N, C-alpha and C positions, 0 to 999 in steps of 0.2 A: 503494500500499499504505500502510495506517495506521501511524504510528510511536507508538503508545502505549507508555509505558514498561513497562506491565505485561506486554507480551508480547514484549519484547526478548530475544533469546538468541544467543549467539555461542558455536559449538562447533568443535572443532579437526578434525572429520572431514568429508570432502566430502559425505556424504548427510545430515548434520545441520545443515550450515551454513546459515542463514537468509539470503537475498540481503541483507537489511539486517543490519549487523552493528555495531551499537552495544552496548556491554556493559552488562549490569544493575547497578543499585545503585552505579553510579559506579566500579566496579572496574576497575583498569588491567590490562592484559595483561602477562605475566611478562617479555617482553623489554623493556618501558619502565617497569616498576613503580618502579625506583630512578633511572632516568636523567633527568637534568635538562640540557636544552640551553641553553647561555649564549648571551646575544645576540652576543657575539664570534664564537663558534663559527658561530652560525647566519649572521651577517653575512658572514663569510669564505666559507663554502660557497656562499652565494647570489651573492656578487659574482664569485667564480671562475667559477661556472657561467654567469651572466649574460656574463662576457667571453668565454668559449668559445662560448656560443649567439649572441652578437653578432657575433663573427667569421664564425660560419656565416651569419648574416644579411646580413653585408657582402658575403659570397661570393655570396649568392642575389641581392643588389641590383646586384652587378657583373654577374651573369648576365643579369638583367633588363634592364640598360643595354645589353648586346650583342644578345640575342635581339629587342628591340623593333624592331630594324632588319632582322630576317629578313623574308623575302618573306611568310611566313604571317601574321605579325603586321600586315604592310603591307597586304595584299590582303583579309584577314579580320579587321576591327577588333574583331569580337565576342570574339576570343581574349583581348582586354584584359580584358573583362567576366568572363572565366572565371578570370584569375589571382588577385585577391582572394578570389573565392567558393571556388575550389578549394584555394588554400593556406590559406584560413581553415578551410575543412573539415577538411583533413588535420591541421592544427594543433589543431582542435577534438578530433578523434577520438583523436589520440595523446596529447594533453595530458590529456584525460579518462580515458584509459587508465592513463596515468601517475598520476593522482591516485587513481583506484580501486586501483590496485596498491600505492601507497604506504600507503593505508590498511590494506590486507590485510596488508602487510609488518609495520607497527606492531602489528597484532593477531596476529601470528604464523601467518597461514594459508599463507604461502609455503612453511614447513618442511613441512608437513602434506598440502597438496594442490596442489603447484605445477602438476603435469600437467594437472589440470583446470582450473586458472586460466588457463594457456596456451591450451589448445584452446578454451575457452569464449570467452576474450577475442579471440582472432585471428579466430575465425568471426563474432563480434559486430561487430568494426570492418570486416570484410570486407563483411559485409551492409550495413551503414550506408554505408561509403564507395561501394559500387557504386551503390547507390539514390540516395543524395544527389549522387553525381557526375552521374547521369543528370539529376536535377532542376537542377543548376546550369547544365548544358549547354541544357536547355530555357529556362531564366531568361535565359541569356545570348543565345539565339536570338531570345526574345521582346522582349528590351530593344534588341537590335540592329535587329530586323525593324519593330517598331512606328514608331520615328521616321523611318526611311526608306520604310516602306511597301513593301518589297520582300522576298519570301521566297525563298531559294535552298535548294533540298532537298540539294544536294551540300555546301553549307557547313554546313547543319544536321546531316547525317550525320558530317561531319568533326569538329564541335565535341562531338558526343555521344559518338562513339567514341574521341575523344582523351581527353575527361573519364573515361569509365568505365574504359578500360584504364590510365590514370594513376591513377586513385584505387585501383584493385585492386592493381596492382604495388607502389604506394608504401605501401599498408596492410600488405601482406605484409612487406615490408623493414622498415618503420619499427615495426611491431608486435613483431617479434623483437628489434629493438636496443632497445626500451624495456624489454621484459621482462629482456633482459640487464642493462641499466642498474640497474633496481631490485634484482636479485638481487646484483650485485657491490657496490652501494652498502651494502646492509645486511651483508654480509660485512665491509666496510671500516669499519662503524660510522658511515656518513655517513647523515644524515637524507635519504631520497629526496624528501620533500616540497620540500627546498630545491634539488635539482638536476635531478629528472627532468623536470618540465615545460618549463624552458627548453630542455634539450637536445632534447626531443620537438619543440618549435616550431622550432628552428633547422634540425635535420636534416629536418624536414617541409617548410619552405619551400624549401630547396635541392634536396632529392630530388625533390620535386613539380614545381618550376618546370623542372627539368632534363628530367623525363621528359615533361611536358607539351609543352614546346618541341620535343623530339626526336620525339615521336609525331606531334604536329600537322604537323611539316614533313616527315616521311615521308608521311603520308596526303595532304598537300597536293600532292605530286608528281604524283598521279593523281586529283585532287579531281573533275574533270569527267568522267572516263572510267570510274572503277572505283567501284562502289557495293557490290560484294560484300564487301570485306574490312572496311569499316566496319560492314555489316550484321552480319556474323559475329561481331565484337566485341560489338556491342550485344546480340545474341541470347544470346552465351555470358554476358554479365553478367546478363542476365535469369533464366538458369538458376540463376546462382550464388547469386543474393539468398534465394530460399526454401530451398536446401540449408543455407546457412550460418546462415540465420535459424532454421531447425529445430533444429540442432546448439546455437545459443545459448539457444534456449528451454528445451532439455531440461537445460541446464547450470545447476545451483543458484546459482552465481556470478554469472551473467550475465542471468538471466530478469528481474530488476528492472530492470536497465540496458538491456535490450532493449525493456521496456515503457515506461520513463521517457525514454529518450534521444532519441526521434524528434522531438519538438516542438522542444527546444533546438536540436538540428543543423539541422532544416529553417528554424527561425527565424533561426538564425545564418547560414545561407546566403543567406537573403533580405536580412538586413542587410549582410552583406559585399557582396553584389551591388550594393546602393545605393552602397556605398564604391567598387565597380568602375565605376560611372556616373560618379562624381566623378573617378576616376583617368583613365578614357577621355577626359573632357574636358580635364582640367588638364594631362595629358601631351602633347596636341596643342598647348597653348598654351606650356607650360614643359617642355622637354624634360629639363632638369636635376632635375625632380622625381622621376623613375623611380628613381634610384639611392638616394634618401633615404626613399622611401615605405615600402619593406620594412623598412628599419632602425627608423624611428620606430613603425610598427606592431608589429613584431616584439618591441621592448624592451618597449612598452607592454603587449602581450600577455602577454609572459613574466612581467612583474613582478605583474601581476594574477592570472596563473595561479598562482604560488608562493603569493600571498597567499590565494587561494580554497582551494588545496589544504592549506596549513597550517591555515587556520581549520575547514575541514571535518574533519580529521584531529583537531583539538582537540574538536570537537563529539562527534565519534565516540567519543572517549577519555572523554567526560562531563566535560570540564573548561570553565571558564567562558572565554569568547571576548573579554571586556573588555580585559585587560591585553595579551593576544597581538596584538589589533588595534592597540593604540597603539604597542607596541614594533616591530612588523613593518612598520607603515605608515611609521614615521619612518626605519626602515632603508632601506626601498624608495625613499623619496622622495630620501634623501641619495645613493643610488646613480645617480640619473638623469643629473646633470650630469657627474660624470666618466666614467660609462659613454658618454653620448653624445659628449663630447669626444674620447675614444678612437676611436671609430668614425668621426667627422668628420675627425679627422686621418688615420686610416687611408685612408679614401677620397680624401682629398686627396693624401696620399703617393703612392698609386697612379695619381694622375691620372685618376681615374674620374669619370664623370658629365660634365655640361656647365655647371656652376656653381663659380665660386670660393668658397672659404671665407673671405670677408671677415668682420671684426669684427661689422659690422652684420648680415650673414647669419646668424653664430653666435648672436648676441643674440636675434634674432627666433625662429630655430629652437628655441632653448632655451625660450623662452617657450611655444612651441607643445608641446614635449615635456613640460614640467613641468605645464602645464595638463591635457594628456590623461592623464597619470599620476595626478594629483591627483584628478580626477574618477573615474577607473576604480576607485581604491583605496576611495574613499567609496562607489561603487555596489556594489562587491564585498561590502563588509561587511554592508550591509542586505540584498543579494540572497540571500547564503548563509544568514544567520540567519533571513530570512523562508522560504527554502525549507525549511530544518529544522523550523521551527514547522509549516509546512504539511503534514508528512510527505513531503517529496520529498527524496531523497538528494542533496546538492550535489555529491557527487563524480560523479554522473551527469549533472547538469543545469547547474551554475553556469558552468563554464568556456565552453561554447560561447557563451552570451549575452554574457559578460564579454569575450571574445577577438574577437567579432564588432563589440561596441561599440568596442573598441580600434581595429579597423581603420577603422569609419566615422569615429570623432573622429580618428584620426591622419591619415587621407587628407583630411579636411576641414580640420583645423587647418593642414596642410602647405599645402594649396592656398591658404587665406587668407594664409599666411606669405608665399609667393610673390608673391600678388596685392599684398600691402602692400610688399613689398620694391620691387617694380616701381612701385608708385604714389608711394613716397617718392623716388624717383629713383635707387635703388640698381640701376641697369640694367646689371647684369653683362653684358657683351658675349654671353655665352651663356645669360643667365637666360630670355630669351624666344625662345631659338634655334629 
């Protein structure tokens, strides 16, 4: 849809609201006309949300450290490829939902059209999740089958059914939670741009990984004998996609997102799957990498999602992005070291993983984390501004690319960090365990 300024309108009724919702003449909506968010308030809100989200990611990392030893992960290694792709998918959908709803909240649409927003967005992410969950499974099957040259139909059905059912259930639960977070944050006068996307990502990781592990394990018990149950799950998902897609298309709030959202989500799935290949290789060499992979990817993804969400809202409000980019970037970079130290200490305190937190390890890990976030924030600024100029709503399209790049860069840098540690002689007894 073309974003020319002369055809921009934003109205407060459901029937008149244009799917693109920048205001004309630079006017600010009533609820933010006189509000100015200080850097201190923004920093506190973001850091607290990062801590809460980070502990959720630590929990997801601890869960991955446990389930990697389950029989389904051991016997069907393609499940490892599904983990970054499916977790990235859920994070993308929920964080994109959070970014969209945050902008709607700033523009006053939640007060007037909440029901329509809820129905349209839940159907939208359900449609996207099921379809892309199926594609993620197919990618995992292909990536596992091509190197080995062996195709197992039972394993393929298990991967596909697990991915589709996990994506569907997680979408419903997380979508409702995110809507609640946005509504409550506005009532408490908290900027949803600062807190919604980290919460979406952390809850998405933990919920999706738990569901995937549980569902895959249940299906694995009869993987070689029962093809009826996986087939029913896949067929049900295929029926759900057009129904939810039609509802989302008829909804004025989600029609543009349905149109623009596919390429970013599918592209992000492909990028995250590449990260899954790296994880599948490195986890077989360095067992200790699993517990840190979700943390470095999650924190990087959370930070770049907050940056993109704030920048997108700034553009929708007709404000200049220059000063916002500088202040937000500095705040986010300053949060990397204390945030990562807290999570490293937590992992060490819980005696999780297979790697000791030596000073050398912490230094190398911090370098990888800082480099990842620095690159992501720079890419985020140019990508969001470029999308806006090209007539693409960054609320719908930017976050999937950025979080997928975060997964890829985080997994790659973490693998290089472990390889570097091993090469320089920091051979923790468990590092290459």
